[in-house]
N, C-alpha and C positions, 0 to 999 in steps of 0.2 A: 504494500500500500504506500502510495506517494503522499507524504505529509509536508506541507509548507507552512512556514512561519512568516506572517505578514507583519512587519514592524512599521507602523504608519500612524501618526497622531491625527491625521485628517480622517474623520469618521466616514465621510462619503467615499473617499478614495479606497479606504480599507475595505469597506463593505462591498463596493463595486468589484474590487479585485477578488474578494472571497467568493462572490456570487459566480463570476465567470470561471474561476478555477474549479468551483464545485461542478459547474456544467461540463467542464473538461475532465471530470472524474477525479479531482484532487481533494484531499482533506486539508482544511486550513485551520490555523489558530492565529488570532490577532493579538499583538502587543501594542500598547499605546505610547510607551516611552522606552528609553534606552535601558533603564534598570530592569524593567519587566522582561525585556527582550533577552538580556543576559541570563536572568534566572530561568526563563523557559528553555533557552537553547542549551543550558547546562544540565537541566533536569530531564529533558525529553529528547527523543531522537527525531530529527527532522531531515527530510531529503534535500531541502533547499530553503534559504531565507531570502525574502524580498525586504530590503533594508533601506528605509528613508534616511537621509542625512540630518535634516533639521528636526530633531526630536527633543522633547523635554527630558530633564534630568541628566541624560548622557546622549551626546549626539551620535550619529551613525558611525562615524569614524572611530569614536571611542569604543563603541560596541564591538566593531570589527577587530580593533586592536586587542581588546580584552579576550575575545574568543580565540584569536590566533595565538595569543600568549599562553593560553591554557591548553594548547594543542587541539582545539576544537576545529576540525577541518570541514565542517558542513559547508557546502557551496553557498555562496552569497552573491546575489545580484543587487547592486546599489541603485536606488531610485533617487534622483535629485533634480531640483530646479537649477542647480548650479551647473553651467556648461563650460566652465573654464578648464583649461588644461591642468592647472595645479590640482584641482579637486579630483579629477579623473585619475591623474598619476598617483596621488596620495592614496586613493581607495585601492587601486590595483596593486600598489606596492605593499599595502597592508594585508593583501590576500583576497581581495574581491575577485570573483570569477567573471563579472561583467559589470558594466556601468551604463544605465539607461537614463537619458535626460528627459525630464518633464517639460512640456506635455508630451506624452508618448502615445502612439497608436496601440490600441489594445492587442490587435492581431500580432504586431511586432513583438510586444512584450511576451505574449504566449509562446511565440516561436523561439524567443531567447530562453525562456524557461525550459522548453523541451530540449533545446540545444545543450544547455548546461547539464540537464539530467542525463542526456545521452552520453555526453562527454565524460561524466563521472560514473557511467555504467549503471545508472539507476532505472533507466527505461530502455527497452530495445527499440532500435530503429525499424519502424514498420511502415509499409506503404500507406499513403492517405487513402481511406475508403472512397469509393466512387461517390457516395452520398455526400461526402465532405469536400470533394474537389470541384463540384459544380452545384450551383444554386440557380433558381429562376422563378419567374412568375409571368403569367400571360405570354407575350411574345419576347420576353427578356430572358437571356441566358447569361449567367455570371460564371466565368472561369476563374476560380480562386488561385490556381497555380500560376496562371499567366497574368492575373490581375486585370482581366478584360471583361467589359460588359457589352453585350450585343443586344440590339433591339431590332427585331425582324431581320436578323442576320447582319445588320450594320453595326460596326464597332463605334462606340461612343467614347469621346475623350473625357475622362474624369480626372480630377486632381486626387492626390493621395487620400485626403480626408473625405472627399465626396465618395470615393470607393469604400472607405471604411464605414461611413454612415450608411450607405446602401446595403452593404453586407450585414451590418448589425440589424437594420430594420427587417431584412428578408429572413434572418435567422430567428426573429422574435415577432412573428405575426400576431395580430389581434391583441397586443399588449400596449398599454398606455405608458409613455415615458415623459417625464417632465423635461424641460430644457436643461436643468441642472443635472438630472440623471444622465442625459445624453452627453453633457460635457464630461461627466465622470467616466462613463463607460466607453466613450468613443475618443474623446480628446485626451483623457487621462488627467483632467483637472476637476476640482471639486465644484467650481462655479465659473461663470463667464458671462459675456454679453448675450442677452436674449436675442439681440439682432443677429448675432453670428449664427446661431442655430437656425433662426428663421431664414436667413440668406441661403444656408446650405440646403435646407429642405426645399426652398424655392427653386434652387438649381436642379435638384433631383426631379421635381415636378416638371420643369421645362423639358427635361430629357426623357422622362419615362411616362408622363401622363398624356393621354389623347387631348385632354382639355385641362391645362394647368389651373385654370380659374375654378374648375369643379373637379378636384382630384378624386380618383377612385382608390388609389393605393396609399398615398402619403396624406393622411387625414389629420386635420387639426381637431383636437378635443378641447373645446372651449374651457378655459380655466384650469386645464391640466397639462396639456402638452401635445404630443403627437402619437398617432397609432398607424401601423402599417397593415394593410389588408391585401391579400393576394388577388 
């Protein structure tokens, strides 16, 4: 059984990560500060730790240093809003296995988790099932491996985050998500501008709806957020 420790003081980000890891078949535990993270990592066996740097009580680099000083070699992926070379080098020299800068795309983070687990021999490298290599609705086909979306056989040009948002919606049909939840689950941020989400949904409607003014797939739920319907 693959068990992950999420060390993150932002409740929305921690909960969103835990939800998506659970959907991927992982068991998760959440620590809200550095001291709790050290206690949990020393008391229990984890397959991997997702470690934020900006934490209460002890920061992520202090947590990492403490674990490595006690010969705890559990794989660690550092998550940080700091994108400077100094922080990345410091984390890697302390023994981090990877460093991911916030905001991150959820699909990329999940791929990095799998890569570290494979590298450390904790999961086998298996082919992606056909049901997970392709998605679609109506006359739209989505090739996850090639990161391509086709409508009626014609390839549509999407930005990285437009593609991530499209895939997220298609994987979660008939569920209502607030704008902040979408920021958390797709952008990797706990909150952001309402206009940003609205603009991205508007772009998806222009590309995939027959009538963007009266959408059938990317539906506004008044007072709540958005819902996708096939």
